[in-house]
C-alpha positions, 0 to 999 in steps of 0.5 A, a space after each residue: 200560648 201567645 198573650 193576645 194582650 200585647 198585641 193590642 198595645 198600641 205602638 206609641 205606648 210600646 214606645 212610652 214604655 221603651 223609651 222610660 226602660 232605656 232611659 233609666 238602663 242608659 243612667 246605669 250603664 254608662 254612670 258605670 259601678 266603677 265611676 266617681 262618686 254620685 252625689 244628688 243635686 236639689 233637683 234631684 239629678 245625679 252628677 259626678 262630684 266635682 263635675 257640672 253638666 252643661 246638657 241637660 234633657 228629658 228621658 222622654 224627649 230628648 229633642 229638648 236640650 237645655 244648658 241648666 236642669 229644670 223640668 221639661 217643657 213638654 211633659 214636666 219631667 226633670 231633666 237628666 244630664 248628658 254631657 259633663 265635663 269630663 266627656 267634653 271632647 266627645 263626638 257627637 256620634 261617640 258613645 263612653 262606656 265603663 268596662 262594667 257598663 260594656 260587660 252588661 250591654 254584652 258588646 262583641 267587637 271583630 275586625 274589618 278583613 280582607 278576604 274572597 266573599 261568596 255571593 249567590 245570585 239566584 236566577 229563575 228560568 226554565 229549560 229550553 231545547 238545545 238549537 245547536 243540537 236540533 235537526 230537521 228533515 225537510 223536502 230536498 225536491 217538490 212531491 207528494 208525501 204517501 206516508 208518515 212512519 212518524 206519527 205524532 210528536 214526541 216519537 224518540 228516533 235513532 240516526 238512519 231511521 226511516 221517516 217518510 216517503 215521497 213521490 217526485 217527477 223531478 226525482 224519478 227523471 233524475 233517477 231515469 237520467 242516471 240509468 240512461 246514462 249508464 246504459 250510454 257508458 256501457 255503449 261506449 266503452 269500446 269507443 275508441 275515442 278516450 274523451 267519450 269514454 271520459 264524458 260518459 263516465 262524468 255524465 253518470 257521476 254527475 247523474 249520481 251527485 245529484 241525487 245524493 244531493 237531493 236526499 238518496 243515500 249511496 245505498 239507494 242510488 247503489 239500488 237503483 242501479 242494480 235493479 235498473 228500475 226507476 224507484 217510483 216513492 223515496 224513503 227519506 232517512 232521519 239524520 240525526 238521534 233524538 226526538 220528534 218535537 213537531 210533525 210539520 206535515 200531514 200523510 198526503 200532502 205536496 210539499 214544495 223544495 224546503 218544506 219542513 216535514 220533521 224537527 227533531 231535538 236531542 235531549 241529552 243536551 239543554 239549555 237552561 234559560 234563565 233572567 239575572 237582575 240589572 244589579 246581578 249581572 256584575 257577578 256573573 261570568 261565562 263559563 261558571 257553574 250554575 246550580 239549579 232545581 226543579 219541581 219535578 226533582 225536589 232534593 236533586 241538585 243539578 249543574 250546568 255553566 254559563 255559556 251566553 250572556 245577552 249584552 243588552 238589558 231588557 227595558 221591559 224587566 231590567 233583567 239580563 239573559 243567561 243561557 246556561 249548557 246542561 247535559 242530560 244523559 238520563 232524560 230526567 230534564 225536560 223541556 219548559 220546567 221551571 228551575 230555581 238556580 243560583 250562581 255563587 262567585 267568589 268576589 276578589 275586588 271590583 268587577 273581578 271573581 276568582 273560580 279555582 277551575 278556570 285559574 289560569 285557564 284558556 276559553 272558547 268565547 263562543 262555547 266556554 265548555 272548552 276550557 284548555 290549560 293554554 292558547 290554542 283552536 276551539 274544539 268545536 268552531 275554531 275559534 282563537 281561546 282566549 284567558 280567562 282574565 279577559 273575562 273577568 276572573 283572576 288568576 289566583 286568590 291574591 289577598 291584596 285583591 280580595 275586598 273588604 268585608 264586615 260581617 252582616 250584623 255590624 251594620 244598623 240598616 234603615 234602607 236608606 242609610 248604613 250604620 257601624 259602631 266602630 271601636 276607637 283604638 286606644 282610648 281610655 275606655 271602651 269608646 264607639 263612634 258610628 260611622 256611615 258606610 258605602 255597602 256593596 253586596 250581601 255576599 253570604 253572611 257578610 256585607 262588601 264594604 265600597 268605603 268608610 271603613 279600613 282594614 283592621 278597624 274593630 266593628 260592633 257585631 253584638 250590642 250595636 243596637 243598644 249603643 244607637 239606642 244609647 244615642 237617640 235616648 241623648 238626642 245625639 246622631 244615630 241610625 234613626 236620627 242622623 245628623 249631616 253637618 252642611 258642608 258633609 257629603 251625605 254616605 248613603 247605601 248602595 240599597 238605598 230607597 228609590 223615588 217609589 210612587 206613593 200609589 204602588 206602596 199603597 199597592 204594596 200595603 197588602 203584601 206586608 201585611 200578608 206577610 206579618 200575619 203569616 210570621 205571627 201564626 208561625 211564632 203561634 205554631 198556628 199552621 192552619 192560620 199560616 195556610 191562609 195567610 199564604 193563600 191570601 199573600 198569594 192573592 195580593 201578590 197577582 193584585 198589585 198594580 204596576 202602573 204607577 211604577 216607572 220602568 226603571 223599578 219595574 224589573 225589580 218589583 217583577 223579580 221580588 214578585 216571581 220569588 214571593 209568589 214562589 216561596 208562597 206556593 212553597 209554603 202552600 205544598 208543605 206538609 207540616 210546620 217546618 216546611 212552611 218555616 222553611 219557605 218563610 225563610 226565603 220569603 223573608 230574604 226577599 221581602 226584607 230587600 222588597 222593603 229595604 229598595 222599595 220601602 213601605 208605607 205603614 203606620 208603624 215602624 217594622 224592624 228586622 230580627 235575627 236568630 242565630 239557630 235557625 236553619 244552622 246558620 241563622 235566619 231573618 225576618 220581618 215583624 211589627 213591635 220590638 220584642 222579639 216573636 221568633 217565627 222559626 222556633 214558635 213558642 219553644 223558643 219565642 223569644 229567641 233573636 235580636 233586633 238587627 235593623 228598623 224599617 221607619 214608618 211612612 212618615 219616618 221614612 220621608 223625614 
């Protein structure tokens, strides 16, 4: 069972204990077992033989930096040396290890490389009718509806099915004109004047054409001619196959010309209407394949292709509307179903993506489902096809066009900044230098690097948090303690905090608190408490007021709120704790992004932890405290995972 005592430890006490442990660990690691002999000074502080320390600090208060040994003016502890004459040339962000210390710290590096990275754009939306496959039965002439054969909406009809009978004086008059014209033609058939015979024939043709334009089928007109009698009521037939989605008139109603009687939709082809967040639209292209799932068919993946991207951003939600064409021959999908969709884009440089299906192809800009190997015309609208490259694709996956990427575990992200530790090439001892970088979007297990790194450099992917902790002990620039020179431009992550009103952060506080209670419940294998936490979280999401939120951030919050609510609902519907943990993974992904973009105002810092064994490819979560409490495995692997990032407390985040 979870030790309840650790939950009552206050953050200052935890920080005090951690600082002492790290201070002694740093002293062991960075002196190493293979270094020069150690001697003890009268003050009780160890130094390398033959070297004199230049800077002295306190392990409890690293902001204290004095040029000679002594006691800390705050707590009275003996100062320790942090820079000796053997390390005078070390940079402010540089940390040097012995080989033994590097092995003990379990530091692992990988090279920065260029390769295609897959960015997953997740969206939500709903299914709708295909407007291009929607038809109407309307009144061609004014009249009274004698009978409606389809009595209610939802009935499926086939092309040619009888739909309604109508009594129309205009149709009766037109039939009489046809019969009179036929009789006149017969009378004039024996006329010696060719012009008379031709005029009579033209009059008959004109009467037939008028009836055809007023909705009568050729066989109906032929029946009038054969019987020689006027039909008082005329039957109107369905012009297409589909489902009656609207019954717009009632039996006995008098309708005018153009009045809509029925609306029919072909449900074998549907649209999926989606909304992509403004920051994600860079990776969406016409013709891309979209995968989506519905609540009605869990585990079943449906596919379609993007057919329309709205050229205007919605100023209220800060989203861009998309439309996807979806085949539905089995008619399982129904309009108004909610969907969760994903577009996987292979990033091939700034503003370019690679799609093997569309490489070197020609596409119709009006109907992107029309794809050909060469130039030509669209089979549907006749427009000229355009090369796929004009829609943002690359012809082939060339390495020169691939973006620069680093593993997602390499950068330490605080929300405002991203720090990567780079192995210094050619150093006589393992040396790692902290470097601030500008990151693009996360693409699966990697981040795209906008600037700050070059191809071939080796970055730390394991042990980077230990290096950063050692720098913090020495009061040198680190992830949590940046030091930017006055003449050095500050480098920020693209996902930096926005200026968020404090009132809105206060509204978010219950959301974060509910999430943390859910994390603790799952770490303790407590399904019942997890359900209570999810109910609480769902309620707090609905209660968040957006009055103080600027329009520029409102869309980001609404998008996150939609995903959070969907994940919380899935967790509440979970049959067991394993299914609840699956929903918690989706909940965590959005909560981490929300905290990175908007921040939090909780009094204690939060940390982002990673478990490499969860769900095969690993999963992250947020927790309080620096000792891992794994919500994905609970008591079976309670301490599995590592801290990969820190989300500073409210006061620290503003410094």
